[in-house]
C-alpha positions as CSV (number, residue, x, y, z in Angstrom):
1,M,-101.4,145.1,17.0
2,K,-98.3,145.7,19.0
3,D,-95.1,143.9,18.1
4,V,-94.5,140.9,20.4
5,F,-90.7,141.3,20.0
6,P,-89.3,144.8,19.6
7,I,-87.2,145.2,16.5
8,P,-83.8,146.8,17.1
9,K,-83.0,149.7,15.1
10,Y,-80.6,148.9,12.3
11,R,-78.6,151.4,10.4
12,N,-79.9,149.8,7.2
13,T,-83.6,150.8,7.3
14,Q,-84.6,148.1,4.8
15,Y,-85.3,145.7,7.7
16,R,-87.5,148.1,9.6
17,H,-90.7,146.6,8.1
18,I,-90.0,143.1,9.5
19,R,-92.4,142.2,12.3
20,Y,-92.4,139.2,14.7
21,R,-95.9,138.1,15.5
22,N,-97.6,135.2,17.3
23,P,-97.9,132.2,15.0
24,Q,-101.4,131.6,13.8
25,P,-102.9,128.1,14.7
26,Q,-102.6,125.6,11.8
27,S,-105.6,123.6,10.6
28,G,-105.5,119.7,11.1
29,F,-107.0,119.3,7.7
30,A,-103.6,119.1,5.9
31,S,-102.2,116.6,8.4
32,W,-105.3,114.3,8.0
33,H,-104.8,114.4,4.3
34,I,-101.1,113.4,4.6
35,L,-102.1,110.4,6.8
36,V,-104.6,109.2,4.2
37,V,-102.1,109.5,1.4
38,L,-99.5,107.5,3.4
39,A,-102.1,104.8,4.1
40,V,-102.9,104.6,0.4
41,L,-99.3,104.4,-0.5
42,A,-98.7,101.6,2.1
43,G,-101.6,99.7,0.6
44,V,-100.3,100.1,-2.9
45,L,-96.8,99.0,-1.8
46,L,-98.2,96.0,0.0
47,F,-100.3,95.0,-3.0
48,I,-97.2,95.3,-5.3
49,Q,-95.1,93.3,-2.8
50,R,-97.7,90.5,-2.7
51,Q,-97.9,90.5,-6.4
52,R,-94.2,90.3,-6.7
53,A,-94.0,87.5,-4.1
54,S,-96.7,85.6,-5.9
55,S,-94.8,86.0,-9.2
56,E,-91.5,84.8,-7.5
57,V,-93.3,81.7,-6.1
58,S,-94.6,80.9,-9.5
59,L,-91.1,81.3,-11.0
60,A,-89.5,79.1,-8.3
61,T,-92.0,76.3,-8.5
62,G,-93.4,76.5,-12.0
63,P,-92.3,74.9,-15.2
64,A,-88.7,75.1,-16.3
65,G,-87.8,77.9,-18.7
66,A,-85.5,80.9,-19.3
67,E,-87.4,83.0,-16.8
68,Q,-87.0,80.4,-14.1
69,K,-83.3,80.0,-14.8
70,A,-82.9,83.8,-14.6
71,F,-84.8,83.7,-11.3
72,F,-82.4,81.1,-9.8
73,E,-79.4,83.2,-11.0
74,E,-80.7,86.2,-9.0
75,A,-81.7,84.0,-6.1
76,A,-78.1,82.8,-5.6
77,K,-77.2,86.4,-4.8
78,R,-80.2,87.2,-2.6
79,P,-79.5,87.8,1.1
80,D,-83.1,86.9,1.9
81,L,-83.1,83.6,0.0
82,E,-83.6,81.4,3.1
83,L,-86.4,83.7,4.4
84,F,-88.1,83.4,1.0
85,Y,-87.8,79.6,1.1
86,R,-89.2,79.3,4.6
87,G,-92.1,81.4,3.5
88,L,-93.2,78.7,1.1
89,S,-95.5,75.9,1.9
90,S,-94.0,72.4,2.3
91,E,-95.3,71.4,-1.2
92,Q,-93.9,74.6,-2.7
93,R,-90.5,74.0,-1.1
94,I,-90.3,70.5,-2.6
95,A,-91.4,71.7,-6.0
96,M,-88.7,74.4,-5.9
97,A,-86.1,71.8,-4.9
98,R,-87.0,69.6,-7.9
99,R,-86.8,72.6,-10.3
100,L,-83.3,73.4,-9.1
101,G,-82.2,69.8,-10.0
102,D,-83.8,70.2,-13.4
103,T,-82.1,73.5,-14.0
104,G,-78.6,72.2,-13.1
105,T,-76.6,75.4,-13.3
106,P,-73.9,76.7,-10.9
107,A,-76.4,79.1,-9.5
108,A,-78.9,76.3,-9.0
109,A,-76.3,74.2,-7.2
110,K,-75.5,77.2,-5.0
111,V,-79.1,77.8,-4.1
112,A,-79.8,74.2,-3.4
113,T,-76.8,73.9,-1.1
114,T,-77.7,77.1,0.8
115,L,-81.2,75.8,1.3
116,L,-80.1,72.5,2.8
117,A,-80.0,74.3,6.2
118,T,-83.8,74.2,6.2
119,F,-85.5,72.3,9.0
120,D,-88.1,70.9,6.6
121,E,-86.8,67.3,6.3
122,A,-88.9,66.5,3.3
123,A,-87.6,69.6,1.5
124,R,-84.0,68.7,2.5
125,K,-84.4,65.3,1.0
126,A,-85.7,66.8,-2.2
127,L,-82.8,69.2,-2.3
128,S,-80.3,66.4,-1.7
129,K,-81.8,64.4,-4.6
130,S,-81.5,67.4,-6.9
131,L,-77.8,67.8,-5.9
132,A,-77.3,64.2,-6.7
133,K,-78.9,64.7,-10.0
134,M,-76.6,67.6,-10.8
135,A,-73.6,65.6,-9.6
136,Q,-74.4,62.9,-12.1
137,R,-74.6,65.4,-14.8
138,D,-71.6,67.5,-13.8
139,P,-69.7,66.8,-10.5
140,K,-67.9,70.2,-10.7
141,L,-71.2,71.9,-10.0
142,I,-71.1,70.2,-6.6
143,T,-67.4,70.4,-5.9
144,A,-67.6,74.1,-6.4
145,E,-69.6,74.3,-3.2
146,L,-67.2,72.3,-1.0
147,G,-66.0,75.5,0.7
148,R,-69.1,75.3,2.9
149,N,-69.0,74.7,6.7
150,G,-72.6,73.9,7.6
151,N,-73.3,70.3,8.7
152,F,-76.5,69.9,6.6
153,E,-74.7,71.5,3.6
154,L,-71.7,69.1,3.8
155,Q,-73.9,66.1,4.3
156,G,-75.9,66.9,1.2
157,L,-72.8,67.7,-0.9
158,F,-70.9,64.5,0.2
159,A,-73.9,62.3,-0.5
160,A,-74.3,63.8,-3.9
161,L,-70.6,63.3,-4.8
162,R,-70.6,59.8,-3.5
163,S,-73.7,59.0,-5.6
164,A,-71.8,60.1,-8.7
165,Y,-68.7,57.9,-8.0
166,P,-66.5,57.2,-9.9
167,N,-67.2,60.1,-12.2
168,S,-66.9,62.6,-9.3
169,V,-63.4,61.5,-8.2
170,V,-61.5,63.7,-10.7
171,A,-63.6,66.8,-9.8
172,I,-62.9,66.1,-6.1
173,A,-59.2,65.8,-6.8
174,E,-59.2,69.2,-8.5
175,A,-61.0,70.7,-5.4
176,V,-58.1,69.4,-3.2
177,G,-55.8,71.8,-5.0
178,D,-57.9,74.8,-3.8
179,P,-57.0,75.9,-0.3
180,G,-60.6,77.1,0.3
181,R,-62.1,73.7,-0.5
182,R,-59.2,71.4,0.4
183,A,-60.2,70.5,4.0
184,N,-63.7,69.2,3.0
185,A,-62.5,67.5,-0.2
186,V,-59.8,65.7,1.8
187,R,-62.3,64.7,4.4
188,L,-64.8,63.4,1.8
189,V,-62.1,61.2,0.2
190,V,-60.7,59.9,3.5
191,E,-64.2,59.1,4.9
192,S,-65.2,57.4,1.7
193,A,-61.9,55.3,1.6
194,Q,-62.7,54.1,5.1
195,D,-66.1,52.6,4.0
196,P,-66.0,48.8,4.6
197,A,-67.7,48.1,1.3
198,E,-66.5,50.7,-1.2
199,G,-63.4,52.0,0.6
200,P,-60.7,50.1,-1.4
201,S,-62.1,51.2,-4.7
202,W,-62.5,54.8,-3.5
203,K,-58.9,54.8,-2.3
204,A,-57.5,53.4,-5.6
205,S,-59.5,55.9,-7.7
206,A,-58.4,58.8,-5.5
207,E,-54.8,57.8,-5.7
208,A,-54.9,57.6,-9.5
209,A,-56.5,61.0,-9.7
210,I,-54.3,62.8,-7.1
211,I,-50.8,61.4,-7.5
212,P,-50.2,63.4,-10.8
213,G,-50.9,66.5,-8.7
214,L,-47.5,66.1,-7.0
215,E,-45.9,67.3,-10.3
216,A,-48.3,70.2,-10.9
217,K,-46.9,73.7,-11.4
218,E,-49.1,75.3,-8.8
219,A,-47.8,75.0,-5.3
220,S,-51.3,74.7,-3.8
221,V,-52.1,71.7,-6.0
222,R,-48.8,70.0,-4.9
223,A,-49.5,70.7,-1.3
224,G,-53.1,69.4,-1.5
225,A,-52.0,66.2,-3.3
226,A,-49.3,65.5,-0.6
227,E,-51.8,66.1,2.2
228,L,-54.5,63.8,0.8
229,L,-52.0,61.0,-0.1
230,G,-50.6,61.2,3.4
231,K,-54.1,60.9,5.0
232,L,-54.9,58.0,2.7
233,R,-51.7,56.2,3.8
234,S,-51.0,55.8,0.2
235,A,-48.1,53.3,-0.3
236,A,-48.6,53.7,-4.1
237,A,-47.4,57.3,-3.8
238,V,-44.2,56.6,-1.8
239,P,-41.8,56.2,-4.8
240,L,-42.8,59.5,-6.3
241,L,-42.8,61.3,-2.9
242,L,-39.3,60.0,-2.3
243,S,-38.0,61.2,-5.6
244,K,-39.5,64.6,-5.0
245,V,-38.2,65.0,-1.4
246,V,-34.6,64.9,-2.6
247,V,-35.0,68.1,-4.6
248,A,-37.9,69.8,-2.8
249,E,-37.3,72.9,-0.6
250,G,-39.2,74.9,1.9
251,E,-43.0,74.3,2.1
252,D,-42.8,71.7,-0.7
253,R,-40.3,69.6,1.3
254,A,-42.3,70.0,4.5
255,A,-45.5,68.8,2.8
256,I,-43.8,65.8,1.3
257,L,-42.1,64.8,4.6
258,S,-45.4,65.2,6.4
259,A,-47.1,62.9,3.8
260,L,-44.3,60.3,4.1
261,A,-44.6,60.4,7.9
262,E,-48.4,59.9,7.8
263,I,-48.0,57.0,5.4
264,G,-45.4,55.4,7.6
265,D,-43.9,53.2,4.9
266,P,-40.4,51.8,6.0
267,R,-39.1,52.8,2.6
268,A,-39.2,56.4,3.8
269,E,-37.2,55.7,7.0
270,G,-34.0,57.3,5.6
271,A,-35.7,60.4,4.5
272,L,-37.4,61.0,7.9
273,L,-34.2,60.2,9.8
274,D,-32.3,62.6,7.6
275,S,-34.8,65.3,8.3
276,L,-34.1,65.0,12.0
277,Q,-30.6,66.4,11.4
278,S,-31.9,69.9,10.6
279,G,-33.7,71.6,13.4
280,R,-36.2,70.5,16.0
281,P,-38.0,67.2,15.2
282,S,-41.7,67.7,14.4
283,P,-44.4,65.7,16.1
284,R,-45.5,64.4,12.7
285,T,-42.0,63.1,11.9
286,L,-41.7,61.3,15.2
287,A,-45.2,59.8,14.7
288,G,-44.1,58.6,11.2
289,L,-41.1,56.8,12.7
290,G,-43.4,55.1,15.1
291,R,-45.7,53.9,12.3
292,M,-42.6,52.4,10.5
293,A,-41.7,50.6,13.8
294,T,-38.3,49.5,12.5
295,P,-35.6,48.8,15.0
296,K,-33.7,51.9,13.9
297,S,-36.7,54.2,14.1
298,L,-37.7,52.9,17.5
299,G,-34.2,53.3,18.8
300,R,-34.2,56.9,17.6
301,L,-37.5,57.5,19.4
302,A,-36.1,56.0,22.6
303,E,-33.3,58.5,22.4
304,F,-35.7,61.4,22.2
305,V,-37.6,60.0,25.2
306,R,-34.4,60.0,27.2
307,D,-32.9,63.2,26.1
308,G,-35.6,65.4,24.6
309,D,-37.4,68.3,26.3
310,A,-40.9,67.8,27.6
311,A,-42.6,68.5,24.2
312,V,-40.2,66.4,22.2
313,R,-40.4,63.6,24.7
314,E,-44.2,63.6,24.6
315,S,-44.1,63.4,20.8
316,A,-41.6,60.5,21.0
317,I,-43.9,58.6,23.4
318,I,-46.8,59.0,21.0
319,G,-44.5,57.6,18.2
320,L,-43.7,54.6,20.3
321,S,-47.4,54.1,21.1
322,L,-48.2,54.0,17.3
323,A,-45.7,51.2,17.0
324,G,-47.8,49.1,19.5
325,D,-46.0,46.3,21.3
326,P,-42.6,46.9,19.6
327,G,-42.8,50.5,20.8
328,L,-43.6,49.2,24.3
329,S,-40.5,47.1,24.3
330,A,-38.4,50.0,23.0
331,A,-39.4,52.4,25.8
332,P,-36.2,53.0,27.9
333,D,-37.6,52.9,31.4
334,M,-40.7,51.9,33.5
335,K,-42.2,55.4,33.4
336,S,-42.1,55.7,29.6
337,R,-43.3,52.1,29.2
338,L,-46.4,53.0,31.3
339,E,-46.9,56.1,29.2
340,V,-46.9,54.0,26.1
341,A,-49.0,51.2,27.7
342,R,-51.6,53.8,28.6
343,R,-52.2,54.4,24.9
344,V,-51.9,50.7,23.8
345,R,-54.7,48.2,24.3
346,T,-52.9,44.8,24.1
347,P,-52.1,42.0,26.5
348,A,-48.5,43.1,26.6
349,A,-49.5,46.6,27.7
350,D,-51.8,45.1,30.4
351,S,-48.8,43.0,31.6
352,V,-46.6,46.1,32.0
353,I,-49.4,47.9,34.0
354,R,-50.0,44.9,36.2
355,R,-46.4,44.5,37.1
356,A,-46.2,48.2,38.1
357,L,-49.3,48.0,40.3
358,E,-48.2,44.8,42.0
359,S,-44.7,46.1,42.7
360,G,-45.7,49.6,43.7
361,T,-43.6,51.2,41.0
362,E,-45.0,54.5,39.5
363,V,-48.4,53.8,41.0
364,P,-50.2,57.0,40.0
365,L,-49.1,56.6,36.4
366,A,-50.0,52.9,36.5
367,L,-53.5,53.6,37.9
368,E,-54.0,56.2,35.1
369,A,-53.0,53.5,32.6
370,A,-55.3,50.9,34.2
371,T,-58.4,53.1,34.0
372,G,-61.3,51.3,32.3
373,R,-59.3,48.0,31.8
374,E,-61.5,45.2,32.9
375,T,-58.7,42.7,32.8
376,L,-56.7,44.6,35.4
377,A,-59.5,44.9,38.0
378,S,-58.0,42.2,40.3
379,S,-54.6,43.9,40.2
380,I,-55.7,47.4,41.1
381,L,-56.6,46.5,44.7
382,P,-54.2,43.9,46.1
383,P,-55.6,41.6,48.9
384,T,-53.0,42.9,51.3
385,L,-53.9,46.6,50.8
386,D,-55.2,48.6,53.7
387,K,-56.0,52.3,54.3
388,A,-52.4,53.0,55.3
389,D,-51.4,52.8,51.7
390,P,-51.1,56.4,50.3
391,F,-52.8,55.4,47.1
392,T,-55.8,53.5,48.5
393,A,-58.3,56.2,47.5
394,A,-56.8,56.5,44.0
395,R,-56.9,52.7,43.6
396,C,-60.5,52.5,44.6
397,E,-61.5,55.3,42.2
398,T,-59.6,53.6,39.4
399,L,-61.4,50.3,40.3
400,A,-64.7,52.1,40.0
401,S,-64.0,52.7,36.3
402,T,-64.6,49.0,35.5
403,I,-67.7,46.9,35.8
404,A,-65.8,44.1,37.6
405,G,-64.2,46.8,39.9
406,R,-67.5,48.2,40.9
407,R,-68.7,44.8,41.9
408,M,-65.6,44.4,44.0
409,L,-66.1,47.8,45.7
410,K,-69.7,47.0,46.6
411,G,-68.4,43.9,48.4
412,L,-66.0,46.1,50.4
413,I,-68.5,48.6,51.7
414,D,-68.8,46.9,55.1
415,D,-65.0,46.4,55.4
416,P,-63.8,48.3,58.5
417,K,-60.6,49.4,56.7
418,L,-61.6,49.9,53.1
419,G,-65.4,50.5,53.3
420,G,-65.2,54.3,53.4
421,F,-62.9,54.4,50.4
422,A,-65.1,52.0,48.5
423,Q,-68.3,53.9,49.2
424,R,-66.6,57.2,48.2
425,A,-65.3,55.8,45.0
426,L,-68.8,54.5,44.0
427,E,-70.4,57.8,44.9
428,L,-67.9,59.7,42.8
429,R,-68.4,57.4,39.8
430,G,-72.2,57.7,40.0
431,P,-74.8,55.2,38.8
């Protein structure tokens, strides 16, 4: 047979015997065998996988023991943990949740918290009960998971730690010192302290556990203690905070001043006023002066309203608002009084807004402050008003923000002068 491709002549004759021929057709027999082998291997792997899955289900839901404990240790590291849990039946999920509570290890707490994101409500309740059981035994197992961000996770963790009160308070206080868990630990304590029934006891217990943290060696512990005490408005912490602020520097000093400002105790007035001498006043410091509401503090805020730049002035207005009626009286002019009145819901604030509306002074700001105030409906639209007034449309829209005002507007729809404004305001407001 002739060569398909002619071979060039090489000087080295050892290659002369090489021939390039047409490839011979291959038999399909070998390919068929490969497919069979692959199918068999797939079947074997599927069988092994099912056997393994069955074994894992038995470990997760079966009786407690060393093997189950080891399984939960590994489960805490598994990226497919939630997928595995969703693959169980509802009864199996509940059984696994209960076994986690019986195991009560850090890994079990981690697994239970992770699985709280399940949409199986019955399983979620079982997981929450197991977390509560672990919290009763060792609250630190639960506080270790406070760095989570999921809503269901935090609900379950908070409920478990509340169920273990007062034993859980010390563990929560320790978590406050960890920047990664601080936000949720602080939130838990503050929300618990606001509970109408148990709040006072929660606050007292938290104060007792956290105040010593102000003298800790670790800066993060001191910062966490100051933040929580500030948010608790802890009057009990003021003496120690005042003694510390005298010698504190840098971030320590800033954290203590922030705590004193949030507490708003008049005993700290001197410390906050002194802090105004160094640099730009912080919004938190000005808010603290407003909470104190002493004549000296309010006078200083009024100065910032008059002389501060836009940002400082706004912070000073907020400070006066926190003082309530005393802050309203301290505001230096009608504009600032209306800005304070907009944030204060008292008869005195209503009176300031009413006078501005009736006199035509700072009408746009007065209308903004009057929004939603039923007691001011009759003052928003004076009887002598007509469409020539430049603020007629704005007055009608503000009037539509109250129930009494909407009734008034409906009665004006046929009015030849104001009917169009009334109709438009009601349409903008919607049903």
